C-alpha positions as a printed NumPy array, in Angstrom:
array([[ -4.663,  -9.653, -15.993],
       [ -8.324,  -8.656, -15.525],
       [ -9.208, -11.376, -12.738],
       [ -7.142,  -9.097, -10.444],
       [ -3.379, -10.479, -11.22 ],
       [ -0.966,  -7.1  , -10.844],
       [  2.037,  -9.653, -11.184],
       [  3.513, -12.285, -13.436],
       [  6.624, -14.154, -13.048],
       [  7.996, -16.627, -15.952],
       [  9.455, -19.747, -14.858],
       [ 12.064, -20.501, -14.621],
       [ 11.803, -17.867, -11.961],
       [ 14.502, -15.606, -11.356],
       [ 15.413, -15.381,  -7.38 ],
       [ 16.376, -12.685,  -7.601],
       [ 13.668, -10.753,  -9.472],
       [ 11.223, -12.815,  -7.369],
       [ 12.586, -10.956,  -3.996],
       [ 12.418,  -7.99 ,  -5.423],
       [  8.868,  -7.867,  -6.64 ],
       [  8.063,  -9.21 ,  -3.458],
       [ 10.123,  -6.338,  -1.531],
       [  8.491,  -3.863,  -3.946],
       [  4.774,  -5.476,  -2.686],
       [  5.696,  -4.854,   1.047],
       [  6.622,  -1.432,   0.752],
       [  3.284,  -0.756,  -0.992],
       [  1.328,  -1.91 ,   1.652],
       [  3.703,  -0.101,   4.157],
       [  3.041,   3.402,   2.217],
       [ -0.484,   2.475,   1.517],
       [ -0.905,   1.738,   5.59 ],
       [  0.648,   5.334,   6.418],
       [ -1.138,   6.654,   4.04 ],
       [ -4.81 ,   5.565,   5.632],
       [ -3.054,   5.973,   8.854],
       [ -2.4  ,   9.913,   7.706],
       [ -6.148,  10.012,   6.246],
       [ -7.711,   9.127,   9.396],
       [ -5.662,  11.613,  11.687],
       [ -6.637,  14.361,   9.318],
       [-10.41 ,  13.427,   9.775],
       [-10.493,  13.009,  13.193],
       [ -8.716,  16.433,  13.616],
       [-10.754,  17.76 ,  11.252],
       [-13.861,  16.65 ,  13.259],
       [-12.416,  18.119,  16.395],
       [-11.976,  21.7  ,  15.356],
       [-15.227,  21.723,  13.303],
       [-16.741,  20.511,  16.768],
       [-15.083,  23.552,  18.614],
       [-16.011,  26.134,  15.911]])
């Protein structure tokens, strides 16, 4: 697990478990993008406000 593996599926793969894990990973990626966007917006607005002061 120290080589970058964050998930492990035992065989035989339970399709419901697999789909749940995929949905969770997609959701996590969407949240991360949303957070990155919010941080970028805050940084831009902060820099803009600092320039006006």
